[in-house]
C-alpha positions in Angstrom: -4.6 -2.5 27.1 -3.7 0.7 24.7 -4.3 3.9 26.7 -6.9 6.7 26.2 -4.8 9.4 26.8 -4.1 11.2 23.4 -0.6 12.4 24.1 0.3 9.2 25.5 -1.2 7.3 22.2 0.6 9.8 19.8 3.9 9.1 21.9 3.0 5.1 21.5 2.5 5.3 17.7 5.5 6.8 17.0 7.1 4.1 19.0 5.4 1.4 17.9 5.8 2.9 14.0 9.5 3.3 14.6 9.8 -0.4 15.9 7.6 -1.4 12.7 10.2 -0.1 10.8 13.5 -1.7 12.2 11.8 -4.7 12.0 11.2 -4.6 8.4 14.6 -3.5 7.8 16.3 -6.4 9.8 14.2 -9.3 9.2 14.1 -8.3 5.6 16.9 -5.7 4.6 13.7 -3.9 3.1 15.5 -1.3 0.2 13.8 1.2 -2.3 14.3 1.5 -6.1 13.1 4.5 -7.3 13.1 3.6 -11.1 10.8 5.6 -12.3 10.2 8.7 -10.1 12.4 10.4 -7.3 11.5 10.6 -3.8 10.1 13.9 -3.8 7.1 15.7 -1.9 4.3 15.1 -4.7 0.8 13.7 -4.0 0.8 10.2 -5.4 -1.1 7.0 -5.3 1.4 3.9 -4.9 -0.7 1.0 -6.6 1.0 -2.2 -5.5 0.9 -6.4 -6.3 -0.5 -8.2 -3.0 1.0 -11.3 -2.3 1.0 -10.9 1.7 -0.2 -8.9 4.9 3.2 -7.5 5.1 3.1 -5.8 1.8 1.5 -2.6 3.1 4.2 -2.3 6.1 7.4 -2.7 3.7 6.1 0.3 1.4 5.1 2.3 4.1 9.0 1.6 5.7 10.8 2.5 2.9 9.1 6.0 2.3 11.3 8.9 3.3 9.8 10.4 6.5 8.3 13.4 5.0 6.8 11.2 2.4 5.8 8.6 4.9 3.8 10.9 7.2 1.9 12.2 4.2 0.8 8.8 3.1 -2.3 6.4 3.9 -2.9 3.2 2.8 -6.5 1.7 1.8 -7.0 -1.2 4.0 -9.8 -3.3 5.1 -11.2 -2.5 8.4 -12.5 -6.1 9.4 -9.0 -6.9 9.3 -7.6 -3.6 10.9 -10.4 -3.4 13.5 -10.3 -7.5 14.5 -8.2 -6.6 17.8 -7.5 -4.0 19.9 -3.5 -3.7 19.0 -4.4 -4.1 15.1 -7.6 -1.2 16.0 -4.4 0.8 17.3 -1.9 0.0 14.6 -3.9 0.3 11.7 -5.8 4.0 12.3 -2.9 5.3 14.5 0.1 4.2 13.6 -0.5 3.8 9.7 -3.4 6.3 9.6 -4.8 4.0 7.3 -8.1 5.0 5.4 -10.1 2.1 6.6 -13.0 0.2 3.9 -15.8 -1.8 5.0 -15.8 -4.8 2.7 -19.1 -6.2 4.3 -21.9 -6.3 1.5 -24.8 -5.4 3.9 -22.9 -2.3 4.7 -22.8 0.8 2.5 -19.6 1.8 3.2 -19.0 4.5 0.1 -15.4 3.2 -0.1 -14.6 5.9 -3.0 -16.3 8.6 -1.5 -13.4 8.4 1.8 -10.4 7.7 -1.1 -11.3 11.0 -2.7 -12.1 13.1 0.4 -8.3 11.4 1.9 -6.9 12.7 -1.5 -8.4 16.0 -1.2 -7.4 16.6 2.4 -3.6 16.3 0.8 -3.0 12.6 1.3 -1.0 10.1 -1.1 -2.3 6.8 -0.9 -1.4 3.1 -0.7 -4.0 0.7 -2.7 -3.8 -2.5 -3.8 -6.2 -2.8 -6.9 -6.4 -7.1 -6.9 -8.6 -6.4 -4.0 -7.3 -9.3 -2.3 -3.9 -11.2 -1.8 -2.6 -13.1 -4.8 -2.0 -16.7 -3.4 -2.0 -18.4 -7.4 0.4 -18.9 -9.7 -0.5 -15.4 -12.2 1.8 -12.4 -11.3 -1.5 -10.3 -10.9 -5.1 -10.9 -10.1 -7.6 -8.8 -12.4 -8.0 -5.1 -11.0 -10.7 -3.6 -9.4 -12.2 -0.5 -11.0 -11.1 1.8 -7.8 -7.6 2.8 -9.7 -9.5 3.7 -12.4 -11.9 5.7 -10.8 -9.6 7.7 -8.5 -7.7 8.2 -11.9 -10.7 9.9 -13.5 -11.8 11.8 -10.8 -8.5 13.0 -9.6 -6.2 13.0 -12.9 -3.5 15.5 -11.4 -2.4 12.8 -8.8 0.6 10.3 -9.8 -0.3 6.7 -9.9 3.0 5.0 -9.2 3.2 1.4 -10.0 5.0 -0.2 -6.9 6.3 -3.7 -7.2 7.5 -5.9 -3.8 9.6 -8.4 -4.5 10.5 -11.6 -2.8 8.5 -10.9 0.3 6.6 -13.9 -0.3 9.3 -16.1 -0.3 10.3 -14.6 2.9 7.8 -15.5 4.7 5.6 -18.4 3.1 2.5 -19.2 3.9 2.7 -21.2 7.3 6.3 -20.4 8.3 6.8 -18.9 11.5 10.7 -17.6 11.1 11.4 -15.1 8.0 14.0 -16.2 5.5 17.2 -14.3 5.1 16.3 -12.8 1.5 16.1 -9.1 0.5 12.9 -7.4 -0.2 12.9 -4.7 -2.7 10.1 -2.1 -3.1 10.3 -0.8 -6.8 9.0 2.3 -7.6 7.6 2.6 -11.3 6.9 5.2 -14.1 3.7 7.0 -13.1 0.5 7.1 -15.1 -2.8 9.0 -15.5 -6.1 8.0 -17.0 -6.1 9.1 -21.0 -8.6 11.5 -22.5 -11.9 9.6 -23.4 -9.5 5.9 -22.3 -12.2 3.4 -20.9 -11.9 1.6 -17.8 -11.2 -2.4 -19.5 -8.6 -0.2 -21.5 -6.7 1.4 -18.1 -6.6 -1.5 -16.0 -4.8 -3.7 -18.5 -2.3 -0.7 -19.1 -1.9 -0.2 -15.5 -1.6 -3.8 -14.9 1.4 -4.1 -17.8 2.8 -0.7 -16.2 2.9 -2.7 -12.7 4.5 -5.9 -14.4 7.1 -4.1 -15.9 8.2 -2.5 -12.7 9.1 -6.1 -11.4 12.9 -6.8 -11.2 14.1 -8.8 -13.5 16.8 -10.7 -11.3 15.4 -11.7 -8.0 17.6 -11.7 -4.7 
């Protein structure tokens, strides 16, 4: 059982976070490739491809400590609140912005996202919405990335490609395969003046595809 003592919970969250980073580096040798930006203190939205539940921890793990403390993943409440352990890790280790995806609940996810940005947070989001289990490199993007860029135009939108993770932990496998996972950070984009939603989302998807490493390990 997770303790209810706030001090002990903070200590436990730091310990679990450190353990997750060590596990990610030990099992995948995950590394960051800052291809289009430098890892400096600047408010950003890292938008990434989504093939595994491990995508978010991999991105989170490779951020330098100062950026990691500032960055909050946007994640599904139904996944992270499903068990007591996840309910501890999601909100307290990763500091997730939790979104309730149930259609009967009027959760106003964009309000939560903009509030987090206005509080100074950077974000990790997956604009495809769901995990991509097919052969296409990307699923169509949802409108959220466009809305963020339109409402907060000064925030950098950074294409972020997680490579090899679906090969390291294929569906149905328990033991990770010994491959290197690379998280590549591309050149930031912004919503252009007068740019409509569809045009921007097409451009964002192309920017993300161009961030893929050409030669996968």
